[in-house]
VMD Tcl script that draws the C-alpha trace (Angstrom):
set ca {
  {-92.35 146.75 -230.28}
  {-95.64 146.44 -228.40}
  {-95.85 145.50 -224.76}
  {-98.81 143.25 -225.63}
  {-100.69 142.12 -228.72}
  {-104.10 140.67 -227.93}
  {-105.73 138.08 -230.20}
  {-109.44 137.43 -229.90}
  {-112.96 138.35 -230.78}
  {-114.65 141.71 -231.24}
  {-118.38 142.32 -230.93}
  {-121.10 144.84 -230.52}
  {-122.76 144.07 -227.18}
  {-126.42 144.85 -226.64}
  {-127.62 144.79 -223.03}
  {-131.38 144.25 -222.75}
  {-133.03 144.75 -219.37}
  {-136.66 143.92 -218.63}
  {-138.54 143.28 -215.38}
  {-140.48 140.45 -217.04}
  {-137.64 137.94 -216.89}
  {-137.75 135.20 -214.28}
  {-135.36 132.46 -213.15}
  {-136.33 128.80 -213.08}
  {-134.00 126.32 -211.38}
  {-134.20 122.59 -212.02}
  {-132.55 119.93 -209.89}
  {-130.48 117.45 -211.90}
  {-128.35 114.41 -211.10}
  {-125.26 116.64 -211.04}
  {-126.77 119.48 -209.06}
  {-128.96 122.35 -210.16}
  {-129.34 124.21 -213.44}
  {-130.96 127.63 -213.66}
  {-132.61 129.22 -216.69}
  {-133.87 132.66 -217.62}
  {-137.50 132.50 -218.71}
  {-139.88 134.82 -220.52}
  {-143.64 134.45 -221.08}
  {-144.45 132.98 -224.51}
  {-146.76 134.74 -226.94}
  {-146.08 138.14 -225.41}
  {-144.42 141.34 -226.47}
  {-142.14 142.41 -223.63}
  {-141.13 146.00 -223.05}
  {-137.41 146.59 -222.51}
  {-136.67 148.91 -219.60}
  {-133.11 149.68 -220.65}
  {-131.12 149.09 -223.83}
  {-127.38 149.75 -223.84}
  {-124.86 149.30 -226.68}
  {-121.10 148.93 -226.31}
  {-118.19 147.13 -227.90}
  {-117.04 143.84 -226.43}
  {-115.30 140.58 -227.23}
  {-112.30 139.14 -225.39}
  {-109.74 140.57 -227.80}
  {-110.87 144.18 -227.51}
  {-111.83 143.99 -223.82}
  {-108.36 142.84 -222.79}
  {-106.70 145.34 -225.12}
  {-108.67 148.20 -223.56}
  {-107.59 147.24 -220.04}
  {-103.93 146.85 -221.00}
  {-103.95 150.22 -222.76}
  {-105.70 151.95 -219.86}
  {-103.02 150.62 -217.53}
  {-100.38 152.38 -219.60}
  {-99.04 149.70 -221.94}
  {-98.55 149.87 -225.72}
  {-101.09 147.53 -227.28}
  {-102.00 146.04 -230.63}
  {-105.09 143.97 -231.41}
  {-105.48 141.10 -233.88}
  {-108.92 139.94 -234.94}
  {-111.22 139.92 -237.95}
  {-113.75 142.68 -238.52}
  {-116.44 143.08 -241.16}
  {-116.67 146.21 -243.30}
  {-120.20 146.89 -242.00}
  {-121.29 149.75 -239.74}
  {-120.60 147.76 -236.59}
  {-117.10 146.97 -237.82}
  {-116.44 150.67 -238.35}
  {-117.63 151.33 -234.81}
  {-115.21 148.72 -233.42}
  {-112.33 150.28 -235.36}
  {-113.20 153.75 -234.09}
  {-113.31 152.60 -230.49}
  {-109.98 150.81 -230.85}
  {-108.50 154.11 -232.00}
  {-110.17 155.91 -229.09}
  {-108.57 153.43 -226.67}
  {-105.16 154.03 -228.32}
  {-105.02 150.44 -229.61}
  {-103.46 149.64 -232.99}
  {-105.54 147.37 -235.22}
  {-103.25 144.66 -236.63}
  {-105.94 142.30 -237.87}
  {-107.89 142.00 -241.10}
  {-111.11 143.40 -242.52}
  {-113.28 140.73 -244.12}
  {-114.34 140.94 -247.76}
  {-117.17 138.43 -247.13}
  {-120.36 140.46 -247.42}
  {-122.43 137.50 -246.19}
  {-121.00 137.69 -242.66}
  {-121.14 140.58 -240.24}
  {-119.09 141.81 -237.32}
  {-119.70 139.81 -234.13}
  {-122.85 140.66 -232.18}
  {-123.97 139.67 -228.69}
  {-127.30 140.11 -226.96}
  {-126.99 140.01 -223.17}
  {-130.20 139.05 -221.38}
  {-130.28 139.84 -217.68}
  {-132.21 138.00 -214.97}
  {-133.52 139.32 -211.69}
  {-130.49 137.79 -209.91}
  {-128.07 139.45 -212.38}
  {-127.23 136.05 -213.89}
  {-126.88 136.98 -217.53}
  {-127.29 134.79 -220.56}
  {-125.51 135.79 -223.78}
  {-126.77 135.12 -227.29}
  {-123.58 135.31 -229.34}
  {-123.27 135.69 -233.10}
  {-119.61 135.13 -233.96}
  {-119.76 136.38 -237.56}
  {-116.34 136.92 -239.10}
  {-114.62 136.33 -235.74}
  {-114.36 132.63 -236.65}
  {-112.62 133.25 -239.98}
  {-109.24 134.72 -239.00}
  {-106.41 132.92 -240.81}
  {-102.71 133.18 -239.97}
  {-101.78 133.85 -243.60}
  {-103.85 137.07 -243.41}
  {-101.71 138.46 -240.59}
  {-98.68 140.62 -241.36}
  {-96.03 138.81 -239.31}
  {-93.80 141.85 -239.68}
  {-96.12 143.52 -237.16}
  {-95.97 140.69 -234.63}
  {-93.36 142.44 -232.53}
  {-94.34 142.24 -228.88}
  {-93.13 141.15 -225.47}
  {-96.40 139.33 -224.86}
  {-99.30 137.77 -226.78}
  {-102.63 137.66 -224.96}
  {-104.64 134.79 -226.50}
  {-108.40 134.78 -225.95}
  {-110.89 132.10 -227.00}
  {-111.55 131.64 -230.71}
  {-113.02 128.73 -232.67}
  {-113.04 127.19 -236.16}
  {-110.39 128.71 -238.48}
  {-109.51 131.25 -235.82}
  {-108.57 128.54 -233.31}
  {-106.04 127.16 -235.78}
  {-104.68 130.68 -236.02}
  {-104.29 130.78 -232.22}
  {-102.26 127.58 -232.47}
  {-100.05 129.02 -235.19}
  {-99.51 132.23 -233.23}
  {-98.53 130.20 -230.16}
  {-95.99 128.26 -232.23}
  {-94.70 131.55 -233.67}
  {-94.35 132.85 -230.11}
  {-92.26 129.85 -229.03}
  {-90.02 130.31 -232.06}
  {-89.57 134.04 -231.42}
  {-89.43 133.68 -227.62}
  {-92.49 135.85 -227.07}
  {-94.35 135.30 -223.79}
  {-97.94 134.04 -223.98}
  {-100.89 134.37 -221.62}
  {-103.90 132.19 -222.45}
  {-107.49 132.63 -221.25}
  {-109.62 129.78 -222.66}
  {-113.41 129.88 -222.55}
  {-115.68 127.14 -221.29}
  {-116.44 125.93 -224.81}
  {-112.72 125.54 -225.55}
  {-111.92 123.92 -222.20}
  {-114.67 121.35 -222.82}
  {-112.58 120.01 -225.69}
  {-109.89 118.92 -223.24}
  {-106.22 119.57 -222.58}
  {-105.04 117.51 -225.55}
  {-107.02 119.74 -227.92}
  {-105.40 122.83 -226.34}
  {-101.94 121.29 -225.88}
  {-100.08 123.41 -228.46}
  {-101.24 126.63 -226.84}
  {-100.79 125.38 -223.27}
  {-97.19 124.36 -223.97}
  {-96.46 127.84 -225.35}
  {-98.09 129.68 -222.43}
  {-96.27 131.28 -219.55}
  {-99.53 132.27 -217.81}
  {-102.88 130.45 -217.82}
  {-105.99 132.16 -216.45}
  {-109.29 130.29 -216.23}
  {-112.27 129.76 -213.94}
  {-113.17 126.77 -211.78}
  {-115.48 125.17 -214.35}
  {-112.91 125.53 -217.13}
  {-110.17 124.06 -214.95}
  {-112.37 121.05 -214.18}
  {-112.89 120.42 -217.89}
  {-109.13 120.29 -218.38}
  {-107.92 118.30 -215.35}
  {-111.04 117.03 -213.60}
  {-112.53 117.86 -210.21}
  {-110.35 118.25 -207.16}
  {-108.95 120.64 -204.59}
  {-107.55 123.93 -205.94}
  {-103.92 123.04 -205.12}
  {-104.23 119.70 -206.90}
  {-105.78 121.30 -209.98}
  {-103.16 124.06 -210.10}
  {-100.34 121.53 -210.09}
  {-102.00 119.42 -212.79}
  {-102.57 122.50 -214.95}
  {-99.00 123.63 -214.46}
  {-97.79 120.30 -215.83}
  {-99.52 121.08 -219.13}
  {-97.02 123.90 -219.77}
  {-97.67 127.24 -218.04}
  {-95.37 128.63 -215.32}
  {-98.16 130.58 -213.60}
  {-101.74 129.30 -213.27}
  {-104.70 131.23 -211.86}
  {-108.16 129.81 -211.12}
  {-111.02 132.23 -210.43}
  {-114.37 131.24 -208.95}
  {-116.83 134.12 -209.01}
  {-117.23 135.67 -205.56}
  {-115.19 132.84 -204.00}
  {-111.40 132.92 -203.35}
  {-108.95 133.04 -206.26}
  {-106.18 130.42 -206.29}
  {-102.80 130.76 -207.99}
  {-99.46 128.98 -208.28}
  {-96.41 130.78 -209.64}
  {-93.16 129.75 -211.30}
  {-91.49 129.26 -207.89}
  {-94.32 127.01 -206.63}
  {-95.64 129.71 -204.31}
  {-99.35 129.18 -203.63}
  {-101.63 132.23 -203.36}
  {-105.21 132.69 -202.18}
  {-106.92 136.04 -202.76}
  {-110.26 136.90 -201.19}
  {-112.70 139.01 -203.26}
  {-114.57 141.81 -201.56}
  {-118.31 141.59 -200.99}
  {-119.68 143.99 -203.60}
  {-122.99 144.57 -205.35}
  {-122.71 143.08 -208.84}
  {-124.52 145.07 -211.52}
  {-123.33 143.20 -214.63}
  {-120.73 140.44 -215.05}
  {-119.86 140.70 -218.75}
  {-116.16 141.38 -219.25}
  {-115.12 140.79 -215.63}
  {-113.00 137.77 -216.56}
  {-111.28 139.69 -219.35}
  {-110.52 142.58 -217.01}
  {-109.09 140.21 -214.40}
  {-106.70 138.44 -216.77}
  {-105.52 141.58 -218.52}
  {-105.27 143.47 -215.23}
  {-103.01 140.71 -213.90}
  {-100.79 140.79 -216.98}
  {-100.51 144.59 -216.99}
  {-99.40 144.62 -213.36}
  {-97.06 141.65 -213.87}
  {-95.33 143.45 -216.74}
  {-94.99 146.60 -214.64}
  {-94.03 145.04 -211.28}
  {-93.00 141.39 -211.89}
  {-94.79 140.78 -208.58}
  {-97.42 138.00 -208.63}
  {-99.01 138.96 -205.30}
  {-99.44 142.60 -206.31}
  {-100.69 141.57 -209.74}
  {-103.40 139.33 -208.27}
  {-104.65 142.25 -206.19}
  {-104.56 144.63 -209.17}
  {-106.48 142.07 -211.24}
  {-109.14 141.73 -208.56}
  {-109.48 145.48 -208.18}
  {-109.97 145.93 -211.91}
  {-112.51 143.11 -212.30}
  {-114.54 144.29 -209.32}
  {-114.67 147.77 -210.79}
  {-116.14 146.30 -214.00}
  {-118.68 144.27 -212.01}
  {-120.15 147.43 -210.51}
  {-121.22 148.86 -213.87}
  {-122.92 147.87 -217.12}
  {-120.64 147.16 -220.06}
  {-117.41 145.20 -220.48}
  {-115.24 148.33 -220.72}
  {-116.98 150.67 -218.29}
  {-114.83 151.96 -215.43}
  {-111.59 150.20 -216.30}
  {-109.03 151.33 -213.73}
  {-105.63 152.78 -214.43}
  {-102.72 151.13 -212.62}
  {-102.62 153.96 -210.06}
  {-106.38 153.80 -209.50}
  {-106.14 150.03 -208.95}
  {-103.36 150.57 -206.38}
  {-105.55 153.12 -204.58}
  {-108.43 150.61 -204.58}
  {-106.17 147.98 -202.98}
  {-104.96 150.38 -200.29}
  {-108.45 151.64 -199.50}
  {-110.09 148.20 -199.33}
  {-107.29 146.13 -197.78}
  {-107.60 143.13 -200.08}
  {-106.57 139.98 -198.24}
  {-103.98 137.69 -199.83}
  {-102.36 134.63 -198.29}
  {-99.37 132.77 -199.69}
  {-97.37 129.68 -198.82}
  {-94.78 127.39 -200.34}
  {-96.07 124.21 -201.98}
}
mol new
graphics top color blue
foreach p $ca { graphics top sphere $p radius 0.5 }
foreach p [lrange $ca 0 end-1] q [lrange $ca 1 end] { graphics top cylinder $p $q radius 0.2 }
display resetview
């Protein structure tokens, strides 16, 4: 029996840093859009090149394991060199691989190229590879023994598998936490309804929440999202306050610390999985929001989605040292 089984993507992440990138911002009817630009017709020298494993499924699994929980991971991996690297790192993180290895030699393990701008606003070029091809029939349901499923964003065949796992969870009374991406949230709440109804916890950012329930004040959006199924809903918003409503209709606001952000990849994964780890350990929403913030801010200070993940005790020390402010009230 695992504490948590995560379901999601796995990738090799390549971080490319060059001082030749620039940002161009264009005013639009709806506001402003910013782009990373590079000179055309030039060969640009890369100042730094870093490789690490990533993907929502493995990032969340690594955090949960580091915080002391027993963890399994479900995803699809190619039999190529990058796939073997992902499997090795899962073993190093003490995570059991419960997914499948693809026999399709035409598709590779997922691969992401992270391009950084001078303002640390990264753009990711993502090759999904076999991540999109996970089918429920390939999963050994005899291994789906867990207290929680952590469902990350997946598309195509793999999204259908997320739906089937969520239905399996309802049948077996397994708790579900769901962290949809922007490209899933854009499809609307009806598209995600099966998973939302099965979820106990929903974690998403401001933009994703707006795709699902429209614009509005945080309290209004939290209540609308809660009506889609989850008991606990959390909305993050970058360096701005985090808003949450729990199963007792207690409303929370958490204020992030002012820190220097080095790289943002994986911060959302570390927040959601940090919250779940603490919630499993403490059953305290307020404490878990602080632990989640501590863990995500640790990730933001370094390059790589799994660099400097905090243990539960380290996260508690971070909270004590930095006096994270949290306010709560009854709705």
